[in-house]
C-alpha positions in Angstrom: 15.4 -7.8 2.2 17.0 -11.2 1.4 18.0 -10.4 -2.0 19.7 -7.1 -1.0 21.8 -8.6 1.9 19.4 -7.7 4.7 20.0 -10.9 6.7 23.2 -11.6 8.6 25.0 -14.6 7.2 23.1 -14.7 4.0 24.8 -13.1 1.0 23.1 -10.6 -1.1 21.4 -12.0 -4.3 21.0 -15.4 -2.6 18.4 -17.3 -4.5 14.9 -17.7 -3.0 13.7 -21.2 -2.9 9.9 -20.3 -2.1 7.8 -17.6 -0.6 5.0 -18.5 1.9 2.8 -17.1 4.5 1.4 -18.8 7.6 -2.5 -18.4 8.2 -3.1 -18.0 11.9 -6.7 -18.4 12.9 -6.6 -20.2 16.2 -8.0 -23.7 16.6 -6.9 -26.7 14.8 -4.5 -26.7 13.1 -3.0 -23.9 14.9 -1.2 -22.5 11.7 -1.2 -23.5 8.2 1.9 -22.7 5.9 0.7 -21.6 2.3 3.3 -21.6 -0.4 2.7 -18.9 -3.0 2.4 -20.1 -6.6 3.8 -17.6 -9.0 2.4 -19.4 -12.1 5.4 -20.1 -14.0 7.4 -17.2 -12.6 10.3 -17.9 -10.1 10.4 -16.6 -6.7 13.6 -14.6 -7.5 11.9 -13.0 -10.5 8.7 -12.2 -8.5 10.7 -10.6 -5.8 12.7 -8.6 -8.1 9.5 -7.4 -9.8 8.0 -6.5 -6.4 11.0 -4.5 -5.5 10.9 -2.7 -8.7 7.3 -1.7 -8.1 8.0 -0.7 -4.6 10.9 1.5 -5.8 8.6 3.1 -8.3 6.0 3.9 -5.6 8.5 5.2 -3.2 9.7 7.6 -6.0 6.3 8.7 -6.8 5.5 9.6 -3.1 8.9 11.2 -2.8 7.7 13.8 -5.2 6.4 16.8 -3.2 3.6 17.5 -5.7 2.1 14.0 -5.2 -1.0 14.1 -3.1 -1.7 11.5 -0.3 -5.4 10.9 -1.0 -7.5 8.7 1.3 -10.0 7.8 -1.5 -7.9 7.5 -4.6 -10.1 4.7 -6.3 -13.6 6.1 -7.2 -15.2 2.8 -6.9 -14.8 2.8 -3.1 -16.2 6.5 -2.5 -19.6 5.1 -1.4 -18.1 2.9 1.3 -17.1 4.2 4.6 -13.7 2.6 5.4 -12.3 1.8 9.1 -9.9 4.9 9.1 -12.0 7.3 7.1 -12.9 9.3 10.3 -9.0 9.8 10.8 -8.9 11.0 7.2 -11.8 13.5 7.8 -13.5 11.9 4.8 -17.0 12.9 5.8 -15.9 16.5 6.4 -13.9 16.9 3.2 -16.6 15.2 1.0 -19.1 17.9 2.1 -16.8 20.6 0.2 -17.4 21.3 -3.4 -14.3 19.5 -4.5 -10.7 20.6 -5.2 -11.7 23.8 -6.9 -13.7 25.1 -3.8 -10.9 24.1 -1.5 -8.2 25.8 -3.6 -10.5 29.0 -3.6 -10.6 28.9 0.1 -14.1 27.7 0.7 -13.2 24.1 1.8 -12.7 22.8 5.4 -10.0 24.9 7.0 -10.2 27.6 4.3 -10.9 31.3 5.0 -14.1 31.1 2.7 -15.3 33.9 0.3 
């Protein structure tokens, strides 16, 4: 946002001195500032790279043929996540897969 002029009074392409985040856990200290080390890469270059990756991802999901899968990474298929009930993961996992769903036998389908 900073590099694109998203803040009033700061010109677009203003250099980024550093990126940091604040850890808030309660107790003492009340917050700890953590500066991100980009290991030889400037904060400007890292921000530009992150924006390029975001734009690529947005373009990918802007394509109507791109599916929105709740379990895209197979290594997590055996783990039940916090929001899996909202994605109906258990219900959909009982089907025979994409072929059965496309054939009408999956959840919500008409069946044979």
